[in-house]
Backbone bond lengths (Angstrom), bond angles and torsions (degrees), N, CA, C in turn:
res aa  C-N    CA-C-N  psi(-1)  N-CA   C-N-CA  omega(-1)  CA-C   N-CA-C  phi
1 X - - - 1.467 - - 1.527 109.49 -
2 X 1.325 116.09 133.52 1.450 120.52 179.94 1.528 109.97 -68.92
3 X 1.338 115.04 147.18 1.458 120.70 -176.60 1.520 111.85 -62.30
4 X 1.340 116.94 -40.25 1.467 119.04 -178.31 1.526 111.86 -64.21
5 X 1.337 116.41 -39.52 1.464 120.12 177.87 1.529 110.12 -66.60
6 X 1.320 115.75 -41.34 1.470 121.54 179.01 1.531 110.93 -60.07
7 X 1.320 116.14 -41.59 1.472 120.92 -179.74 1.524 110.99 -68.05
8 X 1.332 116.78 -46.58 1.468 120.68 179.40 1.528 110.57 -61.34
9 X 1.321 114.66 -43.79 1.468 120.71 179.75 1.522 111.00 -57.50
10 X 1.334 117.24 -50.11 1.461 121.45 -178.82 1.522 112.04 -67.63
11 X 1.313 115.98 -36.37 1.459 120.10 179.45 1.533 110.89 -62.10
12 X 1.312 116.52 -46.13 1.463 120.88 -179.42 1.528 111.99 -68.37
13 X 1.329 116.45 -42.89 1.470 119.73 179.67 1.527 110.74 -64.63
14 X 1.331 116.94 -42.42 1.462 120.21 177.65 1.526 111.06 -60.75
15 X 1.329 115.66 -40.07 1.467 119.52 179.12 1.535 110.88 -64.13
16 X 1.331 116.31 -41.32 1.467 120.82 178.46 1.524 110.30 -62.35
17 X 1.338 117.21 -44.15 1.467 121.49 -178.89 1.525 111.02 -64.80
18 X 1.325 116.86 -44.45 1.472 120.76 179.27 1.526 110.46 -64.22
19 X 1.326 116.72 -41.44 1.467 120.64 179.45 1.524 110.82 -64.56
20 X 1.326 116.50 -41.99 1.459 121.43 179.43 1.532 110.35 -62.78
21 X 1.324 116.33 -43.42 1.468 120.87 177.98 1.522 110.52 -62.32
22 X 1.325 116.66 -40.60 1.470 121.51 179.15 1.514 111.38 -59.44
23 X 1.321 115.97 -40.67 1.467 120.49 -179.64 1.526 110.27 -68.73
24 X 1.324 116.67 -43.15 1.465 120.81 -176.63 1.522 112.13 -64.92
25 X 1.345 116.60 -40.88 1.470 119.66 -177.59 1.528 111.74 -96.33
26 X 1.360 115.83 5.65 1.473 121.83 179.69 1.532 111.63 54.09
27 X 1.338 115.21 48.42 1.458 121.02 -179.35 1.526 110.00 -92.30
28 X 1.319 116.43 135.54 1.476 121.03 -176.69 1.532 111.39 -95.56
29 X 1.315 116.63 47.17 1.463 119.40 178.63 1.527 110.66 -76.99
30 X 1.307 114.97 152.51 1.463 120.60 -175.78 1.523 111.24 -86.22
31 X 1.339 114.56 168.60 1.466 121.33 177.02 1.533 110.13 -60.71
32 X 1.335 117.00 -39.37 1.469 121.37 179.95 1.528 110.83 -61.30
33 X 1.324 116.56 -43.85 1.467 120.47 178.94 1.532 110.90 -61.62
34 X 1.335 116.42 -41.78 1.459 120.27 179.74 1.532 110.77 -63.45
35 X 1.315 116.08 -42.92 1.460 120.66 179.48 1.526 110.86 -64.79
36 X 1.327 116.62 -43.91 1.466 120.24 179.87 1.528 110.90 -62.94
37 X 1.326 116.55 -42.57 1.460 120.40 177.18 1.516 111.55 -63.26
38 X 1.334 116.39 -39.77 1.471 121.23 178.64 1.526 110.81 -63.76
39 X 1.323 116.68 -38.96 1.475 121.03 179.73 1.526 110.45 -65.77
40 X 1.338 117.03 -44.46 1.474 120.22 178.84 1.522 110.11 -61.87
41 X 1.327 116.96 -42.33 1.463 121.05 178.32 1.517 111.92 -63.48
42 X 1.326 116.05 -37.03 1.464 120.69 179.34 1.526 110.79 -69.87
43 X 1.322 116.60 -39.72 1.471 120.61 177.12 1.531 109.94 -59.45
44 X 1.322 114.75 -42.09 1.472 119.43 178.74 1.525 110.80 -63.83
45 X 1.335 117.05 -37.89 1.474 120.72 178.51 1.522 111.39 -67.16
46 X 1.320 116.58 -36.34 1.465 120.69 179.76 1.525 110.86 -67.68
47 X 1.350 116.09 -36.15 1.469 120.37 178.64 1.529 110.48 -57.27
48 X 1.331 116.24 -29.82 1.465 121.74 -178.85 1.527 111.62 -61.92
49 X 1.321 116.51 -24.00 1.463 120.49 -178.29 1.528 112.26 -75.95
50 X 1.325 116.89 -10.45 1.465 120.73 -178.55 1.535 109.91 -108.59
51 X 1.329 116.65 106.11 1.474 121.61 -176.31 1.522 113.88 -53.04
52 X 1.338 117.74 -33.58 1.461 120.35 -177.89 1.527 112.33 -66.74
53 X 1.339 116.27 -15.57 1.451 120.41 -177.77 1.532 111.84 -101.14
54 X 1.342 116.38 17.59 1.457 120.12 -174.16 1.536 112.69 -62.02
55 X 1.321 117.49 -23.11 1.470 120.81 -179.56 1.533 111.69 -63.22
56 X 1.341 116.38 -20.50 1.463 120.39 178.67 1.529 111.88 -77.71
57 X 1.342 116.53 -4.80 1.458 120.28 179.66 1.521 112.30 -105.11
58 X 1.326 115.71 19.17 1.461 119.75 171.17 1.528 108.60 -75.90
59 X 1.316 116.64 163.60 1.465 121.32 -177.84 1.530 112.78 -58.58
60 X 1.338 119.69 -44.70 1.472 119.70 177.62 1.527 112.55 -61.14
61 X 1.368 115.89 -40.22 1.467 119.58 179.49 1.522 111.39 -64.29
62 X 1.331 116.54 -40.18 1.467 120.29 178.29 1.523 110.93 -63.14
63 X 1.337 115.44 -41.54 1.473 120.02 179.26 1.523 110.71 -62.45
64 X 1.331 115.61 -39.51 1.471 120.35 179.29 1.527 110.96 -65.06
65 X 1.341 116.22 -44.58 1.468 119.89 -179.02 1.527 111.24 -66.75
66 X 1.334 117.38 -39.00 1.472 120.17 177.82 1.522 109.92 -62.13
67 X 1.332 115.90 -40.80 1.461 120.67 178.67 1.528 110.94 -64.55
68 X 1.340 116.16 -43.74 1.471 120.59 179.08 1.526 110.83 -61.57
69 X 1.349 115.97 -45.40 1.468 120.21 179.36 1.528 109.95 -62.61
70 X 1.327 116.08 -40.42 1.459 120.49 179.38 1.511 112.44 -64.20
71 X 1.341 116.33 -42.61 1.472 121.10 179.49 1.518 111.47 -63.05
72 X 1.332 115.93 -36.40 1.458 120.61 -178.18 1.533 111.94 -79.99
73 X 1.336 116.79 -38.08 1.464 121.14 -170.45 1.516 114.89 -83.83
74 X 1.338 117.14 -28.75 1.458 119.16 -170.41 1.525 112.90 -121.91
75 X 1.318 114.11 156.47 1.460 121.85 174.63 1.526 107.35 -98.11
76 X 1.321 117.61 133.34 1.459 120.48 -177.79 1.529 110.04 -137.59
77 X 1.337 114.81 156.39 1.468 120.52 -176.56 1.516 111.45 -91.34
78 X 1.341 115.73 -48.46 1.460 120.80 -178.17 1.526 109.15 -146.67
79 X 1.321 116.21 -174.44 1.464 121.10 -177.74 1.524 111.67 -63.56
80 X 1.319 116.16 -37.49 1.460 120.22 179.51 1.525 111.04 -64.45
81 X 1.315 115.81 -42.17 1.462 120.98 178.61 1.529 110.36 -65.36
82 X 1.331 116.00 -40.41 1.469 120.70 178.39 1.526 110.55 -63.30
83 X 1.328 116.92 -42.15 1.465 120.83 179.48 1.522 110.80 -62.22
84 X 1.329 116.38 -40.57 1.467 120.86 177.72 1.528 110.78 -62.39
85 X 1.331 116.25 -43.87 1.466 120.96 -179.99 1.523 111.43 -64.66
86 X 1.348 116.10 -45.17 1.469 120.18 -179.44 1.526 111.45 -64.00
87 X 1.338 116.35 -38.64 1.470 120.17 178.10 1.518 110.24 -64.01
88 X 1.326 116.70 -44.52 1.469 121.03 178.83 1.524 110.50 -64.12
89 X 1.339 116.55 -40.87 1.463 121.73 179.42 1.530 110.78 -61.57
90 X 1.338 116.28 -42.11 1.463 120.86 178.70 1.523 110.83 -65.39
91 X 1.332 116.65 -43.84 1.464 120.60 -179.01 1.525 111.77 -65.72
92 X 1.350 116.17 -37.37 1.470 119.54 176.86 1.524 109.68 -64.57
93 X 1.332 117.22 -42.06 1.466 121.10 177.14 1.522 111.25 -58.11
94 X 1.332 115.67 -47.32 1.468 120.80 -178.84 1.522 110.13 -62.22
95 X 1.345 116.07 -45.07 1.461 120.08 -178.04 1.527 111.25 -64.78
96 X 1.335 116.57 -47.24 1.466 120.67 -177.33 1.530 110.93 -64.58
97 X 1.336 116.60 -46.28 1.474 120.15 179.94 1.521 110.85 -62.43
98 X 1.346 115.84 -45.16 1.462 119.94 -178.70 1.510 112.48 -64.24
99 X 1.337 116.15 -47.15 1.463 119.35 -178.72 1.527 111.46 -69.30
100 X 1.337 117.30 -33.38 1.464 120.39 177.90 1.523 111.00 -64.30
101 X 1.339 116.38 -47.23 1.463 119.52 178.27 1.520 111.51 -64.23
102 X 1.344 116.62 -32.97 1.463 119.67 177.20 1.521 110.65 -65.04
103 X 1.347 116.10 -44.64 1.465 120.30 179.66 1.526 110.22 -61.66
104 X 1.342 115.90 -43.15 1.468 120.42 179.43 1.524 110.43 -63.06
105 X 1.341 116.09 -44.34 1.471 120.78 -179.93 1.522 110.43 -65.44
106 X 1.346 116.34 -39.95 1.461 121.19 -177.12 1.522 111.30 -67.26
107 X 1.346 117.13 -38.50 1.463 120.59 -178.15 1.525 112.29 -81.29
108 X 1.342 116.24 -20.86 1.459 120.24 178.53 1.508 114.27 75.64
109 X 1.329 117.51 18.01 1.461 120.79 179.80 1.530 109.45 -80.35
110 X 1.300 116.94 123.74 1.469 120.70 -178.02 1.531 111.73 -95.84
111 X 1.325 116.80 -27.64 1.459 120.80 -179.72 1.528 108.04 -89.56
112 X 1.326 117.03 98.35 1.460 121.71 -172.79 1.526 110.62 -81.48
113 X 1.292 115.79 88.05 1.453 120.38 179.75 1.525 109.76 -77.18
114 X 1.303 116.31 151.40 1.462 122.18 -176.18 1.529 111.98 -57.71
115 X 1.324 117.14 -41.64 1.465 119.38 -178.20 1.518 111.66 -62.71
116 X 1.330 116.03 -39.24 1.459 119.64 -178.31 1.522 110.91 -69.83
117 X 1.326 117.48 -41.24 1.466 121.71 178.55 1.534 110.05 -60.17
118 X 1.325 115.91 -45.12 1.464 120.57 -178.49 1.528 110.79 -65.56
119 X 1.321 116.61 -41.35 1.464 120.65 177.79 1.529 110.35 -61.00
120 X 1.334 116.66 -42.84 1.466 121.34 178.33 1.529 110.91 -60.28
121 X 1.335 115.97 -45.53 1.465 120.69 -179.96 1.522 110.56 -63.84
122 X 1.329 115.93 -40.95 1.470 120.43 -179.16 1.529 110.38 -65.13
123 X 1.335 116.53 -45.03 1.466 120.69 178.84 1.528 110.36 -61.81
124 X 1.325 116.47 -40.87 1.465 121.11 179.27 1.519 111.22 -61.05
125 X 1.327 116.77 -43.26 1.467 121.14 179.59 1.524 111.00 -65.61
126 X 1.327 116.27 -41.38 1.462 120.22 178.03 1.523 110.65 -61.53
127 X 1.336 115.40 -42.73 1.457 120.61 179.37 1.522 110.61 -64.52
128 X 1.323 117.00 -43.01 1.463 121.42 179.59 1.529 110.56 -62.96
129 X 1.324 117.62 -42.48 1.459 121.41 179.11 1.534 110.96 -61.94
130 X 1.334 116.14 -38.45 1.465 120.82 178.98 1.528 110.46 -66.15
131 X 1.334 116.31 -45.81 1.470 120.71 179.50 1.519 110.35 -62.09
132 X 1.327 115.87 -45.64 1.470 121.03 -179.52 1.523 110.66 -62.43
133 X 1.332 116.53 -41.00 1.460 121.14 179.87 1.521 111.04 -63.09
134 X 1.342 116.16 -42.34 1.464 120.43 -179.90 1.527 111.23 -65.54
135 X 1.347 116.04 -43.51 1.467 120.24 179.51 1.528 110.46 -63.62
136 X 1.339 116.47 -43.19 1.462 120.65 178.96 1.517 111.43 -62.07
137 X 1.339 116.12 -41.28 1.462 120.56 179.27 1.522 110.88 -63.15
138 X 1.332 116.15 -43.85 1.464 120.60 179.48 1.525 110.59 -61.11
139 X 1.335 116.50 -45.45 1.472 120.90 179.76 1.529 110.52 -64.59
140 X 1.341 115.63 -38.76 1.467 120.05 179.55 1.528 110.43 -63.75
141 X 1.324 115.56 -42.41 1.463 120.41 179.97 1.529 110.38 -65.54
142 X 1.349 115.81 -41.08 1.466 119.56 179.87 1.517 111.53 -62.01
143 X 1.332 117.07 -36.43 1.456 120.99 -179.45 1.522 112.06 -66.39
144 X 1.329 117.43 -25.34 1.453 121.24 -174.74 1.533 112.64 -114.73
145 X 1.307 117.66 22.48 1.457 121.16 176.25 1.519 110.58 -128.82
146 X 1.306 115.12 155.55 1.455 122.24 178.23 1.522 108.91 -136.97
147 X 1.333 115.48 142.18 1.457 119.43 170.90 1.525 107.28 -81.80
148 X 1.318 116.36 125.72 1.459 119.54 -179.64 1.525 109.93 -126.45
149 X 1.314 115.21 156.86 1.456 121.91 175.26 1.523 108.35 -119.52
150 X 1.337 116.05 125.26 1.460 121.86 179.58 1.526 108.29 -99.43
151 X 1.325 116.15 127.16 1.462 120.64 175.25 1.520 108.66 -101.82
152 X 1.333 115.68 119.23 1.457 121.22 -178.81 1.524 108.42 -137.51
153 X 1.322 116.34 119.34 1.467 122.60 -177.18 1.526 111.20 53.77
154 X 1.340 115.08 37.10 1.459 119.99 177.68 1.509 114.65 81.41
155 X 1.347 118.35 -4.50 1.467 122.28 179.31 1.523 109.68 -99.23
156 X 1.338 116.27 142.07 1.463 120.82 -179.08 1.528 110.34 -101.15
157 X 1.335 115.24 128.62 1.463 122.24 179.31 1.521 108.09 -119.66
158 X 1.308 117.22 119.40 1.467 121.62 -178.02 1.516 110.37 -95.21
159 X 1.334 116.20 141.41 1.460 121.07 177.28 1.529 109.73 -159.75
160 X 1.330 115.88 171.99 1.462 122.69 178.50 1.519 108.28 -107.97
161 X 1.331 115.75 127.50 1.470 120.07 -176.16 1.525 110.91 -112.00
162 X 1.315 116.09 137.85 1.456 122.88 173.57 1.520 108.80 -85.20
163 X 1.340 116.52 130.62 1.457 120.57 175.89 1.526 108.04 -83.93
164 X 1.311 116.67 112.12 1.466 121.42 -175.08 1.520 109.07 -134.81
165 X 1.340 115.47 111.82 1.458 120.07 -179.01 1.528 112.12 -68.81
166 X 1.334 116.18 -10.20 1.466 119.95 178.33 1.518 112.76 -77.91
167 X 1.332 117.20 -13.69 1.455 120.65 177.77 1.529 109.13 -83.74
168 X 1.329 117.11 95.80 1.459 122.46 -175.26 1.524 112.46 -108.38
169 X 1.321 116.23 13.14 1.466 119.34 -175.68 1.524 111.82 -66.25
170 X 1.315 115.07 140.07 1.465 122.91 173.80 1.513 109.12 -139.25
171 X 1.316 115.70 150.16 1.460 120.22 172.83 1.531 107.65 -68.34
172 X 1.333 119.41 118.88 1.467 121.25 -174.06 1.529 113.96 -63.17
173 X 1.324 117.66 -22.02 1.463 120.29 -178.19 1.523 111.74 -89.48
174 X 1.337 116.49 -55.19 1.471 120.37 -177.07 1.525 112.96 -88.26
175 X 1.345 117.02 -11.31 1.461 123.30 -175.96 1.533 112.53 63.43
176 X 1.324 116.52 20.24 1.466 121.03 178.04 1.518 110.11 -71.99
177 X 1.337 116.06 144.30 1.467 120.13 175.75 1.519 109.87 -68.78
178 X 1.337 115.26 147.11 1.461 120.89 -179.94 1.521 109.65 -107.53
179 X 1.325 116.45 126.21 1.457 122.64 173.38 1.522 107.16 -105.12
180 X 1.328 116.77 115.83 1.465 120.25 179.15 1.524 109.74 -72.84
181 X 1.326 115.63 131.97 1.463 121.24 -175.31 1.519 109.68 -131.00
182 X 1.319 115.85 137.96 1.461 120.30 175.04 1.521 109.27 -62.89
183 X 1.318 115.96 132.81 1.470 120.79 -177.01 1.529 112.34 -56.81
184 X 1.336 116.22 -24.45 1.467 120.09 -179.46 1.533 111.06 -61.47
185 X 1.351 116.55 -34.60 1.457 120.86 -179.22 1.529 110.86 -63.06
186 X 1.351 116.14 -32.95 1.466 121.29 -176.42 1.529 112.52 -106.34
187 X 1.338 116.87 19.72 1.467 120.32 -173.56 1.521 113.03 -58.96
188 X 1.332 116.44 -27.50 1.469 121.01 179.45 1.526 111.59 -62.29
189 X 1.345 116.27 -29.44 1.454 121.06 -174.53 1.523 113.54 -102.83
190 X 1.334 117.22 -9.96 1.466 121.07 -172.04 1.526 111.82 -110.40
191 X 1.343 117.24 152.09 1.470 119.89 173.81 1.525 110.22 -67.18
192 X 1.314 116.49 148.22 1.471 121.16 -175.77 1.530 111.35 -75.84
193 X 1.335 114.71 155.32 1.477 123.32 172.09 1.530 113.59 57.39
194 X 1.327 115.33 47.31 1.467 119.67 175.38 1.523 110.02 -111.18
195 X 1.332 115.85 142.88 1.454 121.11 175.92 1.520 108.98 -96.61
196 X 1.324 116.33 114.22 1.464 120.81 -176.02 1.530 112.21 -98.34
197 X 1.325 116.75 10.64 1.462 120.73 -178.39 1.526 112.55 -85.35
198 X 1.314 117.56 -30.92 1.470 121.18 -177.65 1.530 108.58 -128.46
199 X 1.311 115.15 71.68 1.458 120.87 -176.90 1.525 109.99 -87.59
200 X 1.324 116.63 128.70 1.464 121.47 171.82 1.523 108.16 -120.29
201 X 1.327 117.47 -176.79 1.459 121.66 -176.17 1.531 111.72 -60.62
202 X 1.339 116.47 -43.03 1.464 120.15 -177.69 1.526 111.35 -65.43
203 X 1.351 115.98 -44.89 1.458 119.28 179.44 1.525 111.09 -67.16
204 X 1.332 116.30 -38.91 1.465 120.23 178.96 1.522 110.27 -61.73
205 X 1.334 116.79 -43.15 1.467 121.08 179.34 1.529 111.07 -63.35
206 X 1.342 115.78 -39.98 1.464 120.56 179.81 1.533 110.51 -64.57
207 X 1.334 116.60 -43.02 1.467 120.55 -179.99 1.526 110.44 -65.71
208 X 1.344 116.55 -45.50 1.472 120.73 -178.17 1.518 111.15 -60.92
209 X 1.334 117.75 -37.44 1.469 121.60 179.48 1.522 112.33 -65.52
210 X 1.341 115.99 -19.31 1.472 119.84 -179.62 1.528 112.49 -101.63
211 X 1.320 116.74 9.31 1.460 120.96 178.70 1.515 110.66 -96.90
212 X 1.324 115.17 156.54 1.454 118.97 174.78 1.523 109.04 -69.16
213 X 1.330 116.77 161.32 1.457 120.98 -177.87 1.522 111.29 -61.82
214 X 1.346 116.85 -38.29 1.465 121.02 -179.03 1.529 111.32 -62.57
215 X 1.348 116.03 -39.18 1.461 120.12 -178.27 1.526 111.35 -80.78
216 X 1.325 118.19 -41.80 1.468 120.98 -176.75 1.523 111.81 -61.55
217 X 1.354 117.02 -28.57 1.462 120.10 178.35 1.526 111.65 -71.86
218 X 1.319 116.91 -14.09 1.472 121.95 -178.98 1.528 112.34 -101.06
219 X 1.317 118.12 -1.26 1.467 121.62 -175.04 1.524 111.28 -68.80
220 X 1.325 114.55 137.48 1.464 122.26 173.95 1.527 108.20 -129.71
221 X 1.322 117.14 144.84 1.469 121.65 174.92 1.517 108.02 -110.48
222 X 1.345 115.72 118.69 1.471 121.47 -175.21 1.523 109.47 -111.55
223 X 1.322 118.04 115.02 1.473 120.18 177.86 1.530 111.24 -76.74
224 X 1.319 115.94 148.16 1.460 120.76 175.30 1.516 109.61 -154.83
225 X 1.315 115.59 161.24 1.465 122.01 178.57 1.517 110.36 -117.99
226 X 1.343 116.76 138.04 1.458 121.65 171.51 1.521 109.43 -72.49
227 X 1.316 116.02 145.44 1.473 119.89 179.04 1.520 111.49 -63.72
228 X 1.329 116.67 -27.89 1.467 120.62 -176.09 1.522 112.77 -100.28
229 X 1.349 116.47 7.17 1.455 118.97 -177.21 1.529 110.03 -145.13
230 X 1.325 115.93 147.55 1.464 120.93 177.56 1.526 111.31 -89.38
231 X 1.322 116.62 -5.92 1.458 121.76 -178.40 1.528 109.97 -73.48
232 X 1.334 116.50 134.31 1.461 122.04 178.51 1.525 109.63 -88.97
233 X 1.325 116.21 126.72 1.450 121.79 177.23 1.522 108.63 -113.14
234 X 1.326 115.47 179.18 1.457 119.54 -179.36 1.519 111.26 -131.99
235 X 1.319 114.51 149.26 1.455 121.96 172.98 1.518 107.18 -111.60
236 X 1.320 116.30 129.79 1.461 120.52 175.15 1.519 108.07 -80.67
237 X 1.320 117.24 121.69 1.458 121.37 -177.55 1.503 112.64 -118.38
238 X 1.335 116.56 155.52 1.460 122.96 176.48 1.517 108.02 -129.23
239 X 1.314 117.26 127.55 1.467 121.99 -179.25 1.525 109.15 -69.72
240 X 1.351 115.85 124.31 1.463 120.74 178.14 1.523 110.11 -89.09
241 X 1.337 116.76 160.24 1.463 120.03 172.65 1.533 107.90 -64.45
242 X 1.341 114.32 -50.01 1.464 122.19 177.27 1.526 107.61 -175.59
243 X 1.324 117.40 169.97 1.460 120.67 169.07 1.527 107.87 -120.54
244 X 1.312 115.68 150.51 1.460 121.86 -178.81 1.524 108.70 -114.48
245 X 1.346 116.72 118.69 1.465 122.66 179.40 1.521 108.41 -130.92
246 X 1.335 116.63 124.41 1.472 121.01 -179.74 1.531 111.17 52.08
247 X 1.350 114.73 43.84 1.473 121.93 178.90 1.524 112.96 63.66
248 X 1.332 116.70 19.43 1.465 121.69 179.17 1.521 109.10 -115.60
249 X 1.348 116.00 124.03 1.451 120.64 178.57 1.528 109.65 -82.81
250 X 1.335 116.00 131.43 1.462 121.50 179.01 1.517 108.23 -125.14
251 X 1.328 116.21 119.84 1.452 121.26 -178.80 1.509 111.95 -96.40
252 X 1.331 115.61 -171.77 1.474 122.72 -179.80 1.523 111.61 53.93
253 X 1.313 115.43 50.66 1.462 121.81 -179.43 1.522 109.62 -118.85
254 X 1.334 114.91 133.09 1.458 121.26 173.36 1.525 108.26 -109.41
255 X 1.315 116.67 133.69 1.465 121.92 179.21 1.523 108.67 -91.10
256 X 1.344 116.69 109.20 1.457 121.04 176.71 1.514 109.22 -82.43
257 X 1.315 117.39 124.57 1.463 121.51 -173.98 1.525 110.07 -89.07
258 X 1.335 115.70 132.26 1.461 121.17 -177.63 1.520 109.87 -140.82
259 X 1.340 115.56 160.66 1.470 120.75 175.91 1.516 112.68 -100.03
260 X 1.361 117.70 12.22 1.468 118.64 -177.40 1.530 109.50 -62.08
261 X 1.317 115.52 149.01 1.468 120.54 179.57 1.512 109.77 -130.44
262 X 1.307 115.95 129.82 1.458 122.10 174.82 1.520 107.36 -154.06
263 X 1.327 116.45 131.02 1.460 120.07 -175.33 1.525 112.95 -71.12
264 X 1.334 117.70 -13.69 1.462 120.78 -176.28 1.524 113.64 -95.77
265 X 1.317 119.01 -19.92 1.456 121.64 179.04 1.525 109.41 -156.63
266 X 1.342 116.46 158.68 1.457 120.70 179.28 1.520 113.12 -134.19
267 X 1.337 115.00 19.03 1.470 120.87 173.30 1.522 108.08 -152.47
268 X 1.334 116.63 157.62 1.465 122.17 179.91 1.526 107.42 -134.74
269 X 1.342 115.69 125.46 1.461 118.21 178.18 1.522 110.72 -136.24
270 X 1.322 115.40 153.61 1.450 121.38 176.99 1.531 109.74 -77.61
271 X 1.343 119.15 130.24 1.468 120.88 -179.10 1.521 113.86 -57.07
272 X 1.346 116.39 -24.04 1.463 119.11 -178.90 1.522 111.74 -64.22
273 X 1.332 117.69 -20.23 1.465 121.64 177.34 1.531 110.75 -60.76
274 X 1.339 116.31 -29.11 1.456 120.66 -174.86 1.532 111.81 -76.21
275 X 1.329 118.97 -12.74 1.471 120.83 -172.54 1.518 111.69 -119.16
């Protein structure tokens, strides 16, 4: 491989790795910093071509060069922030190198052309960003959800609730807090194939007439307004015995029935209910 191609190849791959790390750790480093870091990384790669310089490829030397590249390439607040960035930078390097060699091995290409190497590195970074995004989303959802148990007519119904301060609904008569619940959770008690998103008086009356006496006596109608509309709509609610959150029983709860669907949660409650 010609030296100029080797240098260009490493320069571009280093830039991709630094850019990918910047995105993952949300670092606001400039284009100049990325280029400077890429150049230092490329210089280190070129040193590898000289056998007399092999001592620079010991583990301590690699750690020093990674630190130098990190100091040049990224903006950091303190030592802890720098350590986080360097750890992410190392992991991105490991992931990109490993996945690149896997792609090369899988395709069976022996002539490693610069374009193919760069494409492999780019695909690896895209894949890493996708994985990181999914993991972050899952963790974010976990932070804002709670497993709750709904007690209704002595029966316990378990579900996952999203903590959303935007849910301010209350029963206007009893002033009970409203927990929005997917109709699927209460399907045992509700008539089939009903749309609970646009409930009016006629539809509410029709639904109530198809409920058992035990449930119909618990029905509440909660008015609300859409942020984008002046029209007043209604939520069909059912008074629960209580809900159980973190081993704490909370009474005076109305279950607002909705057709919303989300694979991560099936109820929505205001965090203020917990306090």
